[in-house]
Structures are given as C-alpha cells and as structure tokens.
C-alpha positions, 0 to 999 in steps of 0.5 A, a space after each residue: 500500499 502506498 500512502 503520501 501526501 494529504 491524510 487524516 489522523 484519526 485519534 480515539 482516547 479511550 480507557 484501558 479497561 473499557 470492554 466490547 464483548 468481554 475483550 479490550 476496546 482498543 483490540 476490537 478497533 485495531 481489528 476492525 481497523 485492520 479488516 477495514 484495510 486501513 493503513 495501520 493502527 497504534 495504540 499508545 498507553 498514557 501514563 496519567 490523564 483524565 477525561 470527561 469524568 475528571 477522575 485522574 488515572 495514574 501510574 503514580 498511585 497504586 490504587 488508581 493505576 487502573 484503567 489508564 489512558 490509551 490512544 488509538 491513532 490511525 492514519 489514512 485517507 480522507 475517505 478511508 477514515 471517514 468511511 471507518 467512523 460509522 464502526 465507531 459509533 457502534 463501538 465508542 460509548 465513552 471516550 473521545 474521537 477526533 480527526 486532524 489533517 496530517 501529511 505523510 512524508 514517509 510510509 515504508 513497510 518492512 519487505 518480504 523476508 526481513 525480521 522483525 
C-alpha cells in the first residue's frame, strides 16, 4: 500500500479497562481497522490523564493505576477514515474521537524476508 501527501489522523481516546463483548475495546478497534484495510493503527498507553469524568488515572498511585488512558491512532486517506467512522459509533460509548489533517511524508513497510 502506498500512502503519501494529505491524509487524516484519527485519534480515539479510551480507557484501558473499556470493553467490547468482554474483550479490550482497543483490540476491537484495531481489528476492525485492519479488516477495513486501513494503513495501520497504533495503541499508545498513557501514564496519566483524565477525561470527561474528571477522575485522574495515573501510574504514580497504586490504587489509581487501573484504567489508564489509551490513544488509538490511525492515519489514512480522508475517504478511508471517514468510511471507518460509523464503526466507531457502535464501539465508542465513552471517550473522545478526533480527526486532524496531516501530511504523510514517509510510509514504508518491511519488505518480505526481513525479520522483525
């Protein structure tokens, strides 16, 4: 797949403990993004944060180290990102979904035969 030039970055902020049918929500989002043929998805775990509930989640206090913030980041063409949004309507009941315009400078995968 080739991706270059104008694109959209879809960022979904959820909690680590959020679930979809007893599985981690972030896993379901990444699986659906893969099935939809999107260029890629990354899940980044935050060490501290708060959202609409105003409850701070942090790794610094043992009792609050649960449900840490996660950011699921997906970059692809505007057409593909916007086509994927209806799936998020079903999945994201709490959290934040944002879209930013970006410019892809380099998008290169491993060639066959490379380890990793």
